[in-house]
A tleap script that builds the chain and sets N, CA, C and O, in Angstrom:
source leaprc.protein.ff14SB
mol = sequence {
  NMET LEU ILE ALA GLY ASP ALA GLY GLN VAL
  LEU ARG GLU GLU ILE ASP VAL VAL THR LYS
  GLY GLY ASN TYR GLY TRP ASN VAL LYS GLU
  GLY THR LEU CYS PHE ASN ALA ALA ASP ASN
  LYS GLN PRO LEU PRO ASP CYS PRO ASP ALA
  ASP SER LEU GLY ASN ARG PHE ILE ASP PRO
  VAL ILE GLU PHE LYS ASN SER MET THR TYR
  PRO GLU GLY LEU GLY ILE VAL GLY VAL GLY
  GLY TYR VAL TYR ARG GLY GLN GLN TYR GLN
  GLY LEU ASP GLY LYS TYR LEU PHE GLY VAL
  TRP THR GLN ALA HIE ASP LYS PRO ASP GLY
  ALA VAL PHE ALA ALA GLU VAL THR GLY ASP
  LYS GLY PRO TRP GLN TYR ARG GLN LEU HIE
  PHE LYS ASP MET ALA ASN GLY ALA LEU GLY
  TYR TYR LEU TYR GLY PHE CGLY
}
set mol.1.N position { 39.122 123.173 73.101 }
set mol.1.CA position { 39.234 122.765 71.710 }
set mol.1.C position { 37.816 123.005 71.023 }
set mol.1.O position { 36.785 122.600 71.560 }
set mol.2.N position { 37.818 123.663 69.845 }
set mol.2.CA position { 36.638 123.717 69.084 }
set mol.2.C position { 36.464 122.815 67.982 }
set mol.2.O position { 37.266 122.841 67.049 }
set mol.3.N position { 35.471 121.999 68.000 }
set mol.3.CA position { 35.366 121.030 66.874 }
set mol.3.C position { 34.177 121.306 65.973 }
set mol.3.O position { 33.134 121.734 66.467 }
set mol.4.N position { 34.284 121.092 64.743 }
set mol.4.CA position { 33.134 121.547 63.864 }
set mol.4.C position { 32.873 120.464 62.751 }
set mol.4.O position { 33.816 119.876 62.222 }
set mol.5.N position { 31.702 120.246 62.451 }
set mol.5.CA position { 31.188 119.502 61.303 }
set mol.5.C position { 31.274 120.368 59.996 }
set mol.5.O position { 30.822 121.512 59.946 }
set mol.6.N position { 31.879 119.746 58.959 }
set mol.6.CA position { 32.013 120.415 57.768 }
set mol.6.C position { 31.494 119.763 56.566 }
set mol.6.O position { 32.130 118.821 56.092 }
set mol.7.N position { 30.368 120.174 56.001 }
set mol.7.CA position { 29.701 119.464 54.896 }
set mol.7.C position { 30.529 119.519 53.688 }
set mol.7.O position { 31.031 120.572 53.294 }
set mol.8.N position { 30.686 118.308 53.054 }
set mol.8.CA position { 31.562 118.271 51.876 }
set mol.8.C position { 30.775 118.645 50.518 }
set mol.8.O position { 29.630 119.087 50.618 }
set mol.9.N position { 31.334 118.486 49.323 }
set mol.9.CA position { 30.597 118.492 48.052 }
set mol.9.C position { 29.949 117.379 47.751 }
set mol.9.O position { 28.738 117.366 47.969 }
set mol.10.N position { 30.548 116.273 47.223 }
set mol.10.CA position { 29.958 114.929 46.913 }
set mol.10.C position { 30.739 113.778 47.246 }
set mol.10.O position { 30.249 112.649 47.195 }
set mol.11.N position { 32.042 114.013 47.616 }
set mol.11.CA position { 32.863 112.840 47.814 }
set mol.11.C position { 33.110 112.513 49.333 }
set mol.11.O position { 33.014 111.370 49.778 }
set mol.12.N position { 33.451 113.672 50.131 }
set mol.12.CA position { 33.918 113.480 51.423 }
set mol.12.C position { 33.018 114.344 52.363 }
set mol.12.O position { 32.495 115.379 51.949 }
set mol.13.N position { 32.853 113.892 53.640 }
set mol.13.CA position { 32.379 114.794 54.832 }
set mol.13.C position { 33.461 114.768 55.792 }
set mol.13.O position { 34.220 113.802 55.863 }
set mol.14.N position { 33.573 115.875 56.599 }
set mol.14.CA position { 34.619 115.941 57.521 }
set mol.14.C position { 34.296 116.632 58.903 }
set mol.14.O position { 33.335 117.390 59.030 }
set mol.15.N position { 35.088 116.346 59.841 }
set mol.15.CA position { 34.978 116.880 61.144 }
set mol.15.C position { 36.372 117.479 61.440 }
set mol.15.O position { 37.344 116.725 61.402 }
set mol.16.N position { 36.544 118.908 61.758 }
set mol.16.CA position { 37.704 119.592 61.990 }
set mol.16.C position { 37.840 120.082 63.353 }
set mol.16.O position { 36.875 120.406 64.046 }
set mol.17.N position { 39.099 120.134 63.740 }
set mol.17.CA position { 39.390 120.909 64.925 }
set mol.17.C position { 39.809 122.283 64.463 }
set mol.17.O position { 40.709 122.477 63.646 }
set mol.18.N position { 39.070 123.248 65.064 }
set mol.18.CA position { 39.136 124.660 64.486 }
set mol.18.C position { 40.383 125.318 65.145 }
set mol.18.O position { 40.573 125.282 66.361 }
set mol.19.N position { 41.150 125.872 64.330 }
set mol.19.CA position { 42.453 126.673 64.688 }
set mol.19.C position { 42.121 128.057 64.276 }
set mol.19.O position { 41.572 128.338 63.211 }
set mol.20.N position { 42.508 128.955 65.237 }
set mol.20.CA position { 42.340 130.482 64.765 }
set mol.20.C position { 43.144 130.753 63.647 }
set mol.20.O position { 44.361 130.572 63.654 }
set mol.21.N position { 42.426 131.238 62.559 }
set mol.21.CA position { 43.131 131.600 61.272 }
set mol.21.C position { 43.385 130.402 60.400 }
set mol.21.O position { 44.026 130.531 59.357 }
set mol.22.N position { 42.926 129.287 60.770 }
set mol.22.CA position { 43.202 127.951 59.956 }
set mol.22.C position { 42.582 127.985 58.639 }
set mol.22.O position { 41.572 128.652 58.415 }
set mol.23.N position { 43.195 127.248 57.733 }
set mol.23.CA position { 42.774 127.215 56.390 }
set mol.23.C position { 42.309 125.677 56.128 }
set mol.23.O position { 43.251 124.886 56.146 }
set mol.24.N position { 41.270 125.219 55.933 }
set mol.24.CA position { 41.018 123.686 55.786 }
set mol.24.C position { 40.781 123.300 54.392 }
set mol.24.O position { 40.201 122.264 54.069 }
set mol.25.N position { 41.328 124.313 53.446 }
set mol.25.CA position { 41.510 123.765 52.033 }
set mol.25.C position { 40.382 123.966 51.075 }
set mol.25.O position { 40.643 123.852 49.877 }
set mol.26.N position { 39.205 124.241 51.430 }
set mol.26.CA position { 38.019 124.438 50.451 }
set mol.26.C position { 38.453 125.818 49.688 }
set mol.26.O position { 38.849 126.832 50.262 }
set mol.27.N position { 38.312 125.665 48.398 }
set mol.27.CA position { 38.021 124.561 47.445 }
set mol.27.C position { 39.072 124.002 46.578 }
set mol.27.O position { 38.865 123.684 45.407 }
set mol.28.N position { 40.282 123.883 47.221 }
set mol.28.CA position { 41.433 123.236 46.815 }
set mol.28.C position { 41.216 121.777 47.055 }
set mol.28.O position { 41.402 120.919 46.192 }
set mol.29.N position { 40.769 121.519 48.400 }
set mol.29.CA position { 40.615 120.155 48.885 }
set mol.29.C position { 39.213 119.764 49.302 }
set mol.29.O position { 38.510 120.685 49.717 }
set mol.30.N position { 38.707 118.586 49.261 }
set mol.30.CA position { 37.541 118.124 50.002 }
set mol.30.C position { 38.018 117.102 50.752 }
set mol.30.O position { 38.457 116.074 50.237 }
set mol.31.N position { 37.967 117.320 52.133 }
set mol.31.CA position { 38.552 116.440 53.055 }
set mol.31.C position { 40.120 116.396 52.813 }
set mol.31.O position { 40.778 117.434 52.889 }
set mol.32.N position { 40.689 115.205 52.528 }
set mol.32.CA position { 42.120 115.039 52.118 }
set mol.32.C position { 42.247 114.862 50.687 }
set mol.32.O position { 43.380 114.665 50.249 }
set mol.33.N position { 41.196 114.904 49.833 }
set mol.33.CA position { 41.243 114.855 48.505 }
set mol.33.C position { 41.377 116.096 47.810 }
set mol.33.O position { 40.908 117.103 48.339 }
set mol.34.N position { 41.980 116.175 46.639 }
set mol.34.CA position { 42.125 117.204 45.801 }
set mol.34.C position { 40.897 117.523 45.066 }
set mol.34.O position { 40.551 116.758 44.165 }
set mol.35.N position { 40.207 118.544 45.336 }
set mol.35.CA position { 38.967 118.968 44.770 }
set mol.35.C position { 39.120 119.274 43.295 }
set mol.35.O position { 40.057 120.019 43.008 }
set mol.36.N position { 38.371 118.831 42.330 }
set mol.36.CA position { 38.210 119.142 40.906 }
set mol.36.C position { 37.003 119.799 40.639 }
set mol.36.O position { 35.982 119.115 40.568 }
set mol.37.N position { 36.941 121.188 40.456 }
set mol.37.CA position { 35.881 122.053 40.107 }
set mol.37.C position { 35.239 121.532 38.758 }
set mol.37.O position { 34.013 121.512 38.650 }
set mol.38.N position { 36.018 121.132 37.782 }
set mol.38.CA position { 35.569 120.696 36.348 }
set mol.38.C position { 34.795 119.440 36.628 }
set mol.38.O position { 33.823 119.264 35.893 }
set mol.39.N position { 35.021 118.579 37.498 }
set mol.39.CA position { 34.403 117.178 37.728 }
set mol.39.C position { 34.372 116.841 39.009 }
set mol.39.O position { 35.246 116.067 39.399 }
set mol.40.N position { 33.414 117.311 39.916 }
set mol.40.CA position { 33.393 117.225 41.448 }
set mol.40.C position { 33.296 115.595 41.900 }
set mol.40.O position { 33.403 115.212 43.065 }
set mol.41.N position { 33.090 114.796 40.831 }
set mol.41.CA position { 33.119 113.333 41.344 }
set mol.41.C position { 34.527 112.538 41.137 }
set mol.41.O position { 34.748 111.428 41.620 }
set mol.42.N position { 35.450 113.291 40.337 }
set mol.42.CA position { 36.833 112.889 40.191 }
set mol.42.C position { 37.823 113.791 40.773 }
set mol.42.O position { 38.102 114.875 40.260 }
set mol.43.N position { 38.423 113.285 41.985 }
set mol.43.CA position { 39.501 114.212 42.550 }
set mol.43.C position { 40.682 114.336 41.627 }
set mol.43.O position { 40.978 113.445 40.830 }
set mol.44.N position { 41.334 115.436 41.749 }
set mol.44.CA position { 42.570 115.588 41.028 }
set mol.44.C position { 43.628 114.713 41.611 }
set mol.44.O position { 43.577 114.351 42.786 }
set mol.45.N position { 44.659 114.347 40.735 }
set mol.45.CA position { 45.790 113.465 41.401 }
set mol.45.C position { 46.701 114.259 42.379 }
set mol.45.O position { 47.365 113.661 43.226 }
set mol.46.N position { 46.724 115.495 42.267 }
set mol.46.CA position { 47.659 116.297 43.106 }
set mol.46.C position { 47.180 117.668 43.174 }
set mol.46.O position { 46.543 118.197 42.263 }
set mol.47.N position { 47.522 118.288 44.368 }
set mol.47.CA position { 47.152 119.604 44.692 }
set mol.47.C position { 48.016 120.232 45.715 }
set mol.47.O position { 48.645 119.510 46.488 }
set mol.48.N position { 48.096 121.519 45.779 }
set mol.48.CA position { 49.043 122.144 46.715 }
set mol.48.C position { 48.715 121.891 48.150 }
set mol.48.O position { 47.584 121.511 48.449 }
set mol.49.N position { 49.638 122.080 49.056 }
set mol.49.CA position { 49.373 121.699 50.497 }
set mol.49.C position { 49.301 123.052 51.287 }
set mol.49.O position { 49.350 123.043 52.517 }
set mol.50.N position { 49.179 124.267 50.538 }
set mol.50.CA position { 49.163 125.583 51.169 }
set mol.50.C position { 48.476 126.527 50.234 }
set mol.50.O position { 48.436 126.412 49.009 }
set mol.51.N position { 47.908 127.529 50.999 }
set mol.51.CA position { 47.260 128.720 50.083 }
set mol.51.C position { 48.242 129.561 49.530 }
set mol.51.O position { 49.430 129.335 49.761 }
set mol.52.N position { 47.865 130.564 48.782 }
set mol.52.CA position { 48.683 131.433 47.976 }
set mol.52.C position { 49.568 132.242 49.052 }
set mol.52.O position { 50.626 132.713 48.634 }
set mol.53.N position { 49.235 132.436 50.361 }
set mol.53.CA position { 50.074 133.148 51.338 }
set mol.53.C position { 50.979 132.175 52.075 }
set mol.53.O position { 51.695 132.561 52.999 }
set mol.54.N position { 50.947 130.926 51.670 }
set mol.54.CA position { 51.938 129.926 52.411 }
set mol.54.C position { 51.339 129.238 53.590 }
set mol.54.O position { 51.960 128.366 54.198 }
set mol.55.N position { 50.022 129.656 53.952 }
set mol.55.CA position { 49.500 128.950 55.011 }
set mol.55.C position { 48.979 127.418 54.589 }
set mol.55.O position { 48.219 127.140 53.661 }
set mol.56.N position { 49.560 126.578 55.467 }
set mol.56.CA position { 49.315 125.171 55.213 }
set mol.56.C position { 47.861 124.772 55.492 }
set mol.56.O position { 47.264 125.197 56.480 }
set mol.57.N position { 47.249 123.859 54.504 }
set mol.57.CA position { 45.992 123.478 54.813 }
set mol.57.C position { 45.868 122.488 55.993 }
set mol.57.O position { 46.799 121.721 56.234 }
set mol.58.N position { 44.850 122.489 56.661 }
set mol.58.CA position { 44.687 121.589 57.860 }
set mol.58.C position { 43.808 120.626 57.527 }
set mol.58.O position { 42.746 120.984 57.017 }
set mol.59.N position { 44.048 119.308 57.731 }
set mol.59.CA position { 43.379 118.116 57.289 }
set mol.59.C position { 42.375 117.891 58.456 }
set mol.59.O position { 42.593 118.249 59.613 }
set mol.60.N position { 41.234 117.249 58.018 }
set mol.60.CA position { 40.309 116.973 59.136 }
set mol.60.C position { 40.758 115.935 60.109 }
set mol.60.O position { 41.740 115.251 59.821 }
set mol.61.N position { 40.115 115.756 61.256 }
set mol.61.CA position { 40.403 114.801 62.290 }
set mol.61.C position { 39.584 113.517 62.057 }
set mol.61.O position { 39.980 112.411 62.428 }
set mol.62.N position { 38.313 113.753 61.363 }
set mol.62.CA position { 37.525 112.737 60.923 }
set mol.62.C position { 37.212 113.006 59.445 }
set mol.62.O position { 36.930 114.155 59.105 }
set mol.63.N position { 37.246 111.994 58.534 }
set mol.63.CA position { 36.836 112.205 57.198 }
set mol.63.C position { 36.068 110.890 56.732 }
set mol.63.O position { 36.544 109.804 57.060 }
set mol.64.N position { 35.057 110.938 56.082 }
set mol.64.CA position { 34.396 109.659 55.523 }
set mol.64.C position { 33.776 109.932 54.255 }
set mol.64.O position { 33.536 111.081 53.882 }
set mol.65.N position { 33.481 108.791 53.510 }
set mol.65.CA position { 32.846 108.919 52.229 }
set mol.65.C position { 31.442 109.222 52.324 }
set mol.65.O position { 30.753 108.754 53.231 }
set mol.66.N position { 30.922 110.090 51.309 }
set mol.66.CA position { 29.591 110.558 51.268 }
set mol.66.C position { 28.901 109.340 50.564 }
set mol.66.O position { 29.346 108.840 49.530 }
set mol.67.N position { 27.829 108.926 51.180 }
set mol.67.CA position { 27.050 107.672 50.800 }
set mol.67.C position { 26.146 107.976 49.456 }
set mol.67.O position { 25.627 107.082 48.788 }
set mol.68.N position { 26.046 109.360 49.172 }
set mol.68.CA position { 25.379 109.624 47.859 }
set mol.68.C position { 26.245 109.217 46.639 }
set mol.68.O position { 25.716 108.896 45.575 }
set mol.69.N position { 27.597 109.238 46.820 }
set mol.69.CA position { 28.449 108.908 45.851 }
set mol.69.C position { 29.124 107.534 45.923 }
set mol.69.O position { 29.502 106.913 44.930 }
set mol.70.N position { 29.229 107.154 47.079 }
set mol.70.CA position { 29.832 105.842 47.439 }
set mol.70.C position { 28.789 104.889 48.254 }
set mol.70.O position { 28.445 105.185 49.398 }
set mol.71.N position { 28.368 103.864 47.666 }
set mol.71.CA position { 27.347 102.914 48.280 }
set mol.71.C position { 27.864 102.618 49.637 }
set mol.71.O position { 27.055 102.584 50.565 }
set mol.72.N position { 29.173 102.390 49.865 }
set mol.72.CA position { 29.681 101.993 51.112 }
set mol.72.C position { 30.061 103.241 52.148 }
set mol.72.O position { 30.602 103.119 53.247 }
set mol.73.N position { 29.650 104.423 51.531 }
set mol.73.CA position { 29.906 105.615 52.405 }
set mol.73.C position { 29.154 105.523 53.784 }
set mol.73.O position { 28.321 104.657 54.048 }
set mol.74.N position { 29.552 106.517 54.615 }
set mol.74.CA position { 29.083 106.390 56.052 }
set mol.74.C position { 27.772 107.240 56.037 }
set mol.74.O position { 26.842 106.908 56.773 }
set mol.75.N position { 27.685 108.198 55.315 }
set mol.75.CA position { 26.369 108.915 55.272 }
set mol.75.C position { 26.409 110.268 54.538 }
set mol.75.O position { 27.447 110.511 53.923 }
set mol.76.N position { 25.482 111.126 54.519 }
set mol.76.CA position { 25.297 112.335 53.778 }
set mol.76.C position { 25.323 113.443 54.740 }
set mol.76.O position { 24.540 113.380 55.687 }
set mol.77.N position { 26.095 114.429 54.635 }
set mol.77.CA position { 26.275 115.561 55.453 }
set mol.77.C position { 26.692 115.251 56.888 }
set mol.77.O position { 25.888 114.751 57.675 }
set mol.78.N position { 27.856 115.526 57.205 }
set mol.78.CA position { 28.359 115.362 58.650 }
set mol.78.C position { 27.757 116.340 59.523 }
set mol.78.O position { 27.717 117.510 59.142 }
set mol.79.N position { 27.266 115.999 60.687 }
set mol.79.CA position { 26.613 116.875 61.753 }
set mol.79.C position { 27.470 116.954 62.858 }
set mol.79.O position { 27.645 115.977 63.586 }
set mol.80.N position { 28.060 118.112 63.060 }
set mol.80.CA position { 28.954 118.263 64.402 }
set mol.80.C position { 28.074 118.154 65.652 }
set mol.80.O position { 26.870 118.404 65.705 }
set mol.81.N position { 28.833 117.757 66.609 }
set mol.81.CA position { 28.172 117.565 67.901 }
set mol.81.C position { 29.050 118.201 69.063 }
set mol.81.O position { 29.374 119.388 69.012 }
set mol.82.N position { 29.405 117.408 70.065 }
set mol.82.CA position { 29.996 117.819 71.210 }
set mol.82.C position { 30.792 116.753 72.057 }
set mol.82.O position { 30.490 115.567 71.924 }
set mol.83.N position { 31.620 117.061 72.771 }
set mol.83.CA position { 32.317 116.095 73.644 }
set mol.83.C position { 31.439 115.752 74.870 }
set mol.83.O position { 31.007 116.634 75.612 }
set mol.84.N position { 31.225 114.609 75.029 }
set mol.84.CA position { 30.156 114.168 76.149 }
set mol.84.C position { 31.006 114.126 77.384 }
set mol.84.O position { 32.110 113.585 77.447 }
set mol.85.N position { 30.336 114.800 78.445 }
set mol.85.CA position { 30.961 114.970 79.730 }
set mol.85.C position { 29.965 114.557 80.812 }
set mol.85.O position { 30.088 114.927 81.979 }
set mol.86.N position { 28.985 113.785 80.383 }
set mol.86.CA position { 27.970 113.327 81.369 }
set mol.86.C position { 28.343 112.112 82.305 }
set mol.86.O position { 29.311 111.390 82.064 }
set mol.87.N position { 27.591 111.953 83.283 }
set mol.87.CA position { 27.717 110.736 84.148 }
set mol.87.C position { 26.893 109.517 83.764 }
set mol.87.O position { 27.282 108.402 84.110 }
set mol.88.N position { 25.781 109.675 83.070 }
set mol.88.CA position { 24.964 108.636 82.772 }
set mol.88.C position { 25.566 107.509 81.815 }
set mol.88.O position { 25.275 106.328 82.007 }
set mol.89.N position { 26.384 107.891 80.817 }
set mol.89.CA position { 26.926 106.746 79.947 }
set mol.89.C position { 28.440 106.991 80.092 }
set mol.89.O position { 29.050 107.869 79.482 }
set mol.90.N position { 29.000 106.088 80.997 }
set mol.90.CA position { 30.383 106.160 81.424 }
set mol.90.C position { 31.400 105.884 80.261 }
set mol.90.O position { 32.543 106.339 80.291 }
set mol.91.N position { 30.893 105.071 79.181 }
set mol.91.CA position { 31.681 104.580 78.226 }
set mol.91.C position { 31.697 105.717 77.229 }
set mol.91.O position { 32.367 105.529 76.213 }
set mol.92.N position { 31.144 106.718 77.347 }
set mol.92.CA position { 31.070 107.800 76.293 }
set mol.92.C position { 31.835 109.058 76.899 }
set mol.92.O position { 32.031 110.047 76.192 }
set mol.93.N position { 32.224 109.007 78.099 }
set mol.93.CA position { 32.764 110.207 78.812 }
set mol.93.C position { 34.151 110.570 78.027 }
set mol.93.O position { 35.083 109.777 77.898 }
set mol.94.N position { 34.124 111.914 77.521 }
set mol.94.CA position { 35.235 112.301 76.765 }
set mol.94.C position { 35.213 111.964 75.300 }
set mol.94.O position { 36.193 112.220 74.600 }
set mol.95.N position { 34.192 111.431 74.837 }
set mol.95.CA position { 34.073 110.967 73.293 }
set mol.95.C position { 33.445 112.076 72.637 }
set mol.95.O position { 32.497 112.617 73.206 }
set mol.96.N position { 33.873 112.533 71.415 }
set mol.96.CA position { 33.102 113.399 70.587 }
set mol.96.C position { 32.013 112.726 69.946 }
set mol.96.O position { 32.258 111.706 69.301 }
set mol.97.N position { 30.716 113.206 70.047 }
set mol.97.CA position { 29.674 112.574 69.391 }
set mol.97.C position { 29.336 113.535 68.247 }
set mol.97.O position { 29.261 114.759 68.349 }
set mol.98.N position { 29.147 112.824 67.176 }
set mol.98.CA position { 28.752 113.472 65.965 }
set mol.98.C position { 27.763 112.648 65.156 }
set mol.98.O position { 27.441 111.553 65.616 }
set mol.99.N position { 27.230 113.067 63.963 }
set mol.99.CA position { 26.488 112.250 63.164 }
set mol.99.C position { 26.427 112.520 61.694 }
set mol.99.O position { 27.175 113.324 61.138 }
set mol.100.N position { 25.511 111.819 61.089 }
set mol.100.CA position { 25.221 112.156 59.682 }
set mol.100.C position { 23.709 112.464 59.592 }
set mol.100.O position { 22.915 111.949 60.380 }
set mol.101.N position { 23.334 113.306 58.625 }
set mol.101.CA position { 22.022 113.746 58.403 }
set mol.101.C position { 21.150 112.506 58.050 }
set mol.101.O position { 20.025 112.304 58.506 }
set mol.102.N position { 21.781 111.745 57.223 }
set mol.102.CA position { 21.038 110.427 56.780 }
set mol.102.C position { 22.143 109.541 56.196 }
set mol.102.O position { 23.179 110.067 55.792 }
set mol.103.N position { 21.962 108.210 56.136 }
set mol.103.CA position { 22.864 107.365 55.542 }
set mol.103.C position { 22.423 106.942 54.146 }
set mol.103.O position { 23.139 106.309 53.370 }
set mol.104.N position { 21.157 107.357 53.891 }
set mol.104.CA position { 20.572 107.083 52.573 }
set mol.104.C position { 19.796 108.200 52.078 }
set mol.104.O position { 18.857 108.623 52.752 }
set mol.105.N position { 20.108 108.730 50.930 }
set mol.105.CA position { 19.443 109.906 50.435 }
set mol.105.C position { 17.889 109.895 50.421 }
set mol.105.O position { 17.232 110.908 50.662 }
set mol.106.N position { 17.344 108.696 50.125 }
set mol.106.CA position { 15.903 108.537 49.923 }
set mol.106.C position { 15.163 108.195 51.097 }
set mol.106.O position { 13.973 107.904 50.972 }
set mol.107.N position { 15.779 108.189 52.368 }
set mol.107.CA position { 14.979 107.902 53.528 }
set mol.107.C position { 15.496 108.711 54.739 }
set mol.107.O position { 16.633 109.179 54.685 }
set mol.108.N position { 14.784 108.883 55.737 }
set mol.108.CA position { 15.316 109.393 57.034 }
set mol.108.C position { 16.152 108.254 57.715 }
set mol.108.O position { 15.581 107.265 58.174 }
set mol.109.N position { 17.444 108.400 57.771 }
set mol.109.CA position { 18.243 107.365 58.354 }
set mol.109.C position { 19.515 107.873 58.928 }
set mol.109.O position { 20.585 107.322 58.669 }
set mol.110.N position { 19.417 108.982 59.756 }
set mol.110.CA position { 20.540 109.493 60.482 }
set mol.110.C position { 21.245 108.603 61.438 }
set mol.110.O position { 20.636 107.667 61.955 }
set mol.111.N position { 22.431 108.828 61.691 }
set mol.111.CA position { 23.282 107.865 62.579 }
set mol.111.C position { 24.016 108.798 63.487 }
set mol.111.O position { 24.235 109.966 63.166 }
set mol.112.N position { 24.390 108.282 64.608 }
set mol.112.CA position { 25.203 109.091 65.590 }
set mol.112.C position { 26.589 108.063 65.786 }
set mol.112.O position { 26.515 106.842 65.654 }
set mol.113.N position { 27.657 108.682 66.071 }
set mol.113.CA position { 29.013 108.193 66.189 }
set mol.113.C position { 29.624 108.706 67.442 }
set mol.113.O position { 29.271 109.784 67.920 }
set mol.114.N position { 30.549 107.941 67.991 }
set mol.114.CA position { 31.252 108.446 68.993 }
set mol.114.C position { 32.806 108.090 68.743 }
set mol.114.O position { 33.267 106.970 68.522 }
set mol.115.N position { 33.468 109.257 68.828 }
set mol.115.CA position { 35.116 109.269 68.437 }
set mol.115.C position { 35.914 109.512 69.609 }
set mol.115.O position { 35.498 110.128 70.591 }
set mol.116.N position { 37.160 108.980 69.484 }
set mol.116.CA position { 38.174 109.163 70.515 }
set mol.116.C position { 38.914 110.448 70.174 }
set mol.116.O position { 39.470 110.593 69.086 }
set mol.117.N position { 38.911 111.336 71.083 }
set mol.117.CA position { 39.538 112.606 70.833 }
set mol.117.C position { 40.884 112.523 71.140 }
set mol.117.O position { 41.185 112.354 72.321 }
set mol.118.N position { 41.804 112.615 70.251 }
set mol.118.CA position { 43.324 112.173 70.411 }
set mol.118.C position { 44.088 113.553 69.995 }
set mol.118.O position { 45.180 113.476 69.431 }
set mol.119.N position { 43.592 114.609 70.235 }
set mol.119.CA position { 44.374 115.868 69.910 }
set mol.119.C position { 43.833 116.665 68.606 }
set mol.119.O position { 42.704 116.459 68.160 }
set mol.120.N position { 44.577 117.429 68.135 }
set mol.120.CA position { 44.106 118.177 66.969 }
set mol.120.C position { 44.604 117.602 65.632 }
set mol.120.O position { 44.385 118.235 64.599 }
set mol.121.N position { 45.189 116.567 65.608 }
set mol.121.CA position { 45.623 115.866 64.319 }
set mol.121.C position { 44.866 114.475 64.204 }
set mol.121.O position { 44.715 113.754 65.190 }
set mol.122.N position { 44.424 114.159 63.004 }
set mol.122.CA position { 43.642 112.956 62.844 }
set mol.122.C position { 44.591 111.756 62.199 }
set mol.122.O position { 45.798 111.869 61.983 }
set mol.123.N position { 43.929 110.796 61.986 }
set mol.123.CA position { 42.551 110.510 62.083 }
set mol.123.C position { 42.121 110.059 63.543 }
set mol.123.O position { 42.845 109.432 64.317 }
set mol.124.N position { 40.950 110.440 63.765 }
set mol.124.CA position { 40.345 109.991 65.127 }
set mol.124.C position { 39.404 108.750 64.847 }
set mol.124.O position { 38.576 108.733 63.936 }
set mol.125.N position { 39.618 107.755 65.702 }
set mol.125.CA position { 38.812 106.486 65.471 }
set mol.125.C position { 37.440 106.689 65.982 }
set mol.125.O position { 37.277 107.374 66.992 }
set mol.126.N position { 36.498 106.179 65.402 }
set mol.126.CA position { 35.075 106.325 65.811 }
set mol.126.C position { 34.314 105.048 65.601 }
set mol.126.O position { 34.746 104.153 64.874 }
set mol.127.N position { 33.150 104.976 66.265 }
set mol.127.CA position { 32.207 103.762 66.071 }
set mol.127.C position { 30.820 104.272 65.993 }
set mol.127.O position { 30.593 105.356 66.531 }
set mol.128.N position { 29.862 103.640 65.399 }
set mol.128.CA position { 28.527 104.097 65.309 }
set mol.128.C position { 27.975 103.628 66.866 }
set mol.128.O position { 28.410 102.689 67.533 }
set mol.129.N position { 26.996 104.481 67.191 }
set mol.129.CA position { 26.139 104.127 68.327 }
set mol.129.C position { 24.812 103.583 67.959 }
set mol.129.O position { 24.175 104.092 67.035 }
set mol.130.N position { 24.357 102.562 68.644 }
set mol.130.CA position { 23.106 101.988 68.325 }
set mol.130.C position { 22.186 102.194 69.574 }
set mol.130.O position { 22.623 102.106 70.721 }
set mol.131.N position { 20.872 102.475 69.270 }
set mol.131.CA position { 20.007 102.959 70.362 }
set mol.131.C position { 19.060 101.813 70.772 }
set mol.131.O position { 18.358 101.223 69.951 }
set mol.132.N position { 19.080 101.556 71.980 }
set mol.132.CA position { 18.406 100.431 72.482 }
set mol.132.C position { 16.800 100.346 72.192 }
set mol.132.O position { 16.236 99.281 71.942 }
set mol.133.N position { 16.228 101.438 72.250 }
set mol.133.CA position { 14.762 101.467 72.016 }
set mol.133.C position { 14.393 101.819 70.567 }
set mol.133.O position { 13.229 102.139 70.327 }
set mol.134.N position { 15.208 101.785 69.691 }
set mol.134.CA position { 14.875 102.155 68.269 }
set mol.134.C position { 15.077 100.864 67.588 }
set mol.134.O position { 15.820 99.990 68.036 }
set mol.135.N position { 14.351 100.753 66.417 }
set mol.135.CA position { 14.330 99.453 65.513 }
set mol.135.C position { 15.801 99.324 65.058 }
set mol.135.O position { 16.452 100.294 64.669 }
set mol.136.N position { 16.253 98.138 65.127 }
set mol.136.CA position { 17.552 97.882 64.724 }
set mol.136.C position { 18.646 98.725 65.245 }
set mol.136.O position { 19.730 98.763 64.663 }
set mol.137.N position { 18.398 99.434 66.369 }
set mol.137.CA position { 19.317 100.419 66.881 }
set mol.137.C position { 19.530 101.690 66.098 }
set mol.137.O position { 20.400 102.486 66.449 }
set mol.138.N position { 18.736 101.911 65.013 }
set mol.138.CA position { 19.003 102.970 64.139 }
set mol.138.C position { 17.986 104.249 64.627 }
set mol.138.O position { 17.035 104.051 65.383 }
set mol.139.N position { 18.266 105.337 64.184 }
set mol.139.CA position { 17.512 106.430 64.472 }
set mol.139.C position { 16.166 106.538 63.867 }
set mol.139.O position { 15.204 106.859 64.564 }
set mol.140.N position { 16.047 106.271 62.544 }
set mol.140.CA position { 14.919 106.382 61.737 }
set mol.140.C position { 14.356 107.786 61.437 }
set mol.140.O position { 13.203 107.987 61.054 }
set mol.141.N position { 15.275 108.723 61.648 }
set mol.141.CA position { 14.910 110.157 61.475 }
set mol.141.C position { 16.238 110.817 60.789 }
set mol.141.O position { 17.357 110.311 60.861 }
set mol.142.N position { 15.946 111.941 60.164 }
set mol.142.CA position { 17.131 112.772 59.735 }
set mol.142.C position { 17.643 113.326 60.930 }
set mol.142.O position { 16.899 113.599 61.872 }
set mol.143.N position { 18.996 113.529 60.956 }
set mol.143.CA position { 19.667 114.153 62.156 }
set mol.143.C position { 19.917 115.506 61.659 }
set mol.143.O position { 20.473 115.654 60.571 }
set mol.144.N position { 19.534 116.557 62.404 }
set mol.144.CA position { 19.759 117.861 62.130 }
set mol.144.C position { 20.790 118.586 62.969 }
set mol.144.O position { 21.432 119.542 62.532 }
set mol.145.N position { 20.930 118.082 64.225 }
set mol.145.CA position { 21.829 118.794 65.194 }
set mol.145.C position { 21.786 118.105 66.467 }
set mol.145.O position { 21.034 117.141 66.612 }
set mol.146.N position { 22.530 118.518 67.397 }
set mol.146.CA position { 22.686 118.044 68.792 }
set mol.146.C position { 22.216 119.140 69.749 }
set mol.146.O position { 22.462 120.328 69.541 }
set mol.147.N position { 21.514 118.683 70.834 }
set mol.147.CA position { 21.113 119.685 71.689 }
set mol.147.C position { 21.559 119.519 73.295 }
set mol.147.O position { 21.235 120.376 74.118 }
savepdb mol mol.pdb
quit
């Protein structure tokens, strides 16, 4: 299974399970919302569910609000990660780790999340991870990627 982070425009960020030849809807959809090119902060009420060749759009397995537009949003720019297969953190085995570049645009405040991998359809449930040796469990840095 190939999983990818997909940065949105201004409303949604998403994580997708990649399917060969799959169409994830851009620029007809932003996440599961209907994208409005004339006003990217106001989704359209309706949009097609397939491209001009009849290929159905594939919805993300994880979708969250962009915190630049929504104060309650999860973060800005979803950062794709990997499925943890290590021995050190038993509770994370088999979980998809991903993050956000920052939670607030004006400061370095990246965050990391662990999601239940439940197949190629969403939504996957996830929770934020807090780090023991960091102030308030937060990163305190921008998150650029996983290594």
